[in-house]
N, C-alpha and C positions, 0 to 999 in steps of 0.2 A: 504494500500500500504506500502511496505517495501522499504526504500531508503538506499543505501549503498554509503557513501561518501568515496572517495579514491578507486574507482573500479579499478581493474587490479592488485592490490597487492595480496600477498599470502593469507592473512586472508580473504580479501574481496572476492576473487575467491572461496575459500572454503565455505564461507557463502552463496554466490550466488548459488552454486551447491546444498547446503542443502535446500535452499528456493525453488529452482526449483524442487527438487525431492519430497519434502513434500507438497508444496503448488503450484502445477502446474497451477492453475487458478487465483492465486492472483498476482496482479500487483507488479513488481519489477522495481525500478528505479535505474540505475547505474549512479553515478556522478563522473566525473573526468575531467582532462584537455584534455586527449586524448580518442578517442573512445574505448569503452570496447570491448573485444573479445568475451565475453559470450553473446549469443543471445537466443531468445525464443519468442514465440508468445505474452507472457505477459511481456516481458522485454523491457524497453526503456532506452536510454542513454541520458544524459544531460550534457553539458559542464558547468563547474563552477570553479571559482577561490575561494578557501576558505578564501582568504584574503579580498574578496569583499562581504560585508554583503548582499547587494541586491541579488547577485547571490546565496549566501547560502540560503537566505530566499525563493527565487523562487524554489530552488532545493528541499527543505524539505516540502513545502506546500502540503497539502493533504496526508501526510504520517501518518501512525499509529505508526510506529517505524522507527527511524533513527539510523543507525549504522555508527559510525565514525571510519573508518579503515585506513585513510590516514596517510602517513608518510612524513617526510621532509628530505632533503639532510642531510647527517650525518656531520653537521658542527655546532659547538656550537654557533657561532655568528648568524647564520640563525635561530637556535632554539630560542635563546634569543629574537630575533626581531619578529619572526613570530608566534610562538606558542601561546603567550598570546592574540594576535589579533584574531587568529583562534578560540581559546576557547571562547573568548567573543562573537564572531559572532555566534558560536554554541549555547551558552547560550541565547543570544537575540532571535535567531530564535526559539528555544524551547519554550521560554516564549510566543512569539507572536503566534505560531501555536499550542501550548499545545500538542506537540507530545512527545513521549518517546524517550530519547536519551541514546544510549549505546555507551560508549567510550572505544575503545580498547587501552590498555595501557601496559607499561612495568614495570620493577622493579627498575629503576635507582634511584627513590626518596628514597628508603630504605637505600642506601649506603651499607657499609660493615656490614653485620648482622652475629652475632654469634648465630648459631642455625637456626631453620626454619623461613623462611619468611611467615607470615600469613597476613590476611586482616587487622589486627589491629596493625601490626608492625609500630612503629613510623617512621616518615620521618626524615632521617638523611643523606642527600646527601653529598657525598664527591667529586663530580664532577660538572662541569658547567651544563652538560646535566641533571644530577640528580636534580640540583636546579630548572631548568626549569620545569622538570616533577613534582616536588613537588609543584611548584607554580600553574601550571594549574590544577592539581588534586584537590588542595585546592580550587581553583577558582570555579571549578565545584561543588564540594560537599558542599561548603558554600551556594550556591544557592539552592541545594537540601534540606539542613537542614533548610533553611529559608522558604521552601515550595513554592518556585518560579517556579521550574521546576521538571519534573520527569527525574531523571538521574541515570545512572548506570555506574560503572567503571568495566571493565573486563580485568584483567591482565594475562599476560602470561610470561613464562620464555623465555630465548633464544630459538629460534625455529629451527626445521628441517623439511624436507619433502616437499620441493618446488623446482621448476626449476629456481627460480629467482637468485640463487647464492648469496643471501643476508645472508645466514646462513653459518657460518664457518664450521659447522659439515657437511653440504651438499658439500660445495666447497672444503674443505681441507681434508676430510676423505672419504666420499662416492664417490665423483667424482674421487678422486685419485685412490681408490681401484677398481672402475669400469674400469679405464684405466691401471690397474695393475702397478701403480707406488706407491712410498712411500707416506704415509699420513703425514700431519702436524698437530701439536696441539699447540694452544696458551696457554702459561702459564705452570703451574705445573701439569703434568698428574697424580700425586698422590693425588691431592685434589678432593673433590666431586663436581659434577656439574649435573644439570638436564636440559633437553630440552623438550619443548612442541612440540608435533607433530601437524603440521599445519592442517591436516584434523580434528583433535580433536578440534581445535579452532573454525572451521566453525560449527561443531555440537554444541559446547557449546554456541556460540553466537546465534545460531538459537534457542536453548532452552530458553535462557534468553529473546529473543524477543517474544517467545510464552507464556511467563509466567509473566504477568504484576505484580504479587505480589513479584517478585524477584527484583524489582526496588528499587531505592533510597539507594543503598548500594554498597559495593565493593565485587567482586568475583575474586578468583584465578581460572583460567581455568584448566581443568584436565591435569595433568602432572605427568609422571612416577617419582618414587623416584630417588634421585640422586645416581650416581655411579661415580667411578673415571674415569679420562680421559683414563687411561690405560685399564680399563674394557670396555669402549666404543670402543676403537681401537681393542681390542682382539675380541669383539663380532662382529664388522663389518668385520674384516678380516676372521673370521670363516664363516660368511655368504657368503662372496665373494670367499671363498676357497683359500685364499692366506696367506702368512706370515704377521704377524702384525708389519710390519716395519713402522717407523715414525720418524720424527724429531720434535724438539720443537722450538717454537718461543718465545723468552723472550722480556721483555719490551724494552731493548736497541735496539734490532733488529727492533721492531715496530717503535721506534723513528727514526731510520735510514731510513727505507722505507718511513716513514711519511714526510721526507724532500722532497720527490718527489711525493708522492701521498696523497692528502688532506684527502681522505676517511680513509686511514690507520692512518693518524695522529690523526683523530678523535677517534680512538679506544684506544689510549695510556692512556687517563684519566680513561678509563673503565677497565684497566688491573687488578685492584684489584679483579674483578670478576673471574679471571682465575688463581690467585695464592693463593686464599683462598677458603674454602668450600662455595659452593653456593647451598643452600637448599630451593627450592621453594615448598611450601606445598599447595595442592589443596583439602584437605580433606573436607572443608566446602562445596564446590561444589559437590564433589563426593557423600557425604552423603545426601545433599538436593535433588539432581536429580537422585540418584541411578545409577550413571555411573562410569566407570573405565577408566582411560587413556590407550591408546594403549601402549603396552610394547615396549621397544626399539628393542627387537628381531623381533617383528611383524612389526614395522615401518620400520626398516632397510631392512628386507626381502622384503617388498613391494616395497621399493625404488629400491632395486637391481633387481627387475623384471619389473620395469616401467621406471622411470626417469633416474636412474643411472645403467643401464644394463651393465654387464661386456662386455668389448670390445673383 
């Protein structure tokens, strides 16, 4: 049985679809606080609070692989309080059940990196959220190194390709161009940045789950090479058949909006990702599994024909 913690999120949904298409007869348990929308004859839903160890343990019992895809409200105080508890619950449950744990992660722990981010890049967080991410990633991999659990970290860059509006590329570029309005870009459009296509995360997480000997290490999930913000905008505008008009949002503007919107306030400390080159490298995964990430032109074109159709 495959169990997905944090069902309903973008990566969890993409992974569930991969499991359903490739393993139609294998049991899938979706775990979240609210009922999952994905259904199937072999799909069950279970309610659980990841802060409650007994509920976590009950949720993962009987699983071959557990995929941790849940996120928390974008608030550093909540992250500092809750993420270490959740990670310890996951570790304890993995120890007790001897199930494989695959943890979906981001890149905040790396901090500002000159050059490509790879799996061995040292942790050097320069934000409170990055410090939390470094703490829990170390917490997990220390148990792996000690031989106490089977654990894998699967990291992705900023993502796009979902209807959740949690991606600034979806919300501020694709959705804007679908409505024939001007796009917005956070930070300097002249610096490099790359984005992971959500359907690719589902496929990659599926491959890790199907490959036991890929465990006990860190993987960067398939992500196309970085390009500049201006190149993203021009590419998207060409696909939508409109002029590449856009405005930029700087740190001061984020701070002003953050006075009224806490979620926006939470992005201010991450601004360094948008005014410096951001180069996420996934060559290790690509070479090991023989896969290539979806190109930006392919991904944006598909979005323009499905979730973000021109109005």
